[in-house]
N, C-alpha and C positions, 0 to 999 in steps of 0.2 A: 477419778482417785488413781494413779496408781498403783502399782504391787505395796511398793515399799511407806508410801503415804497409809494402805492399809492398812501394814503389819506397825507400823511405828501408834496407831489406832489403840486395836482390838492385837495385842503379843501375847501369846496368848503361853511365853517361854519365861512372863514374869514373872517372881516373886509371889507380888501383891495382889493380880490378875486369880494365879493360881489359889491362893490363901484365901480369898474372896469369893472362889466358885463355888471350892470343893467344902467351904467352912456351911454354908447357908446349911437349912432344913430341910428347906423344897422339891420335892421328889425329882427332877434334874439334878441338884448339886450330889443327893443319897445315891443313887443311880453311875451319878461318872466316879466318884470317891470307891462304891464295895467293887469296880468295876476295875478302877486302877490297883485296886490292893491284890484282887483277883490274878489277874494277870500278870505282877507282879511276883507277888511274891505266892500264891499259887495256892495260900488259904481263900478255903472255902465261907466269905462273908455272908454270915447272916441276919448280922443289925452293927452298924456301926457308930460310933458318938465321936464329934469334937471336942477335944478338953480343952482348947486353948480357939474357942472364935472369936475375941476381940483382936482389932490389929491396934499394933504399937504407931503409934507416930516416929517413935523415936529411930524405927524400924524401916519405914515405907521406904521407897530408892537403892535401900542396900539389903546382900545378898544373905540378910539373917534372920529371914521371918522362917518361919517351924510351924508347920501342920500337924496337932499332935495330934492320933485318933486313937479309940480305944475302941478295938477290934471285939 
């Protein structure tokens, strides 16, 4: 599989993938979400909750997917 094919299969820059990965409540998703918040904002995260975990079919494939997180 070429590098281009690999990127097409699993594109980390894709909003849908980003929301799906970070909105789940498993240990890995929570760790990734909290780490990103801490490194981008400098806020030390004790707990985070995704306020809108559902994926709206109307926004799939568009750049309007929003991940609303309460810290």
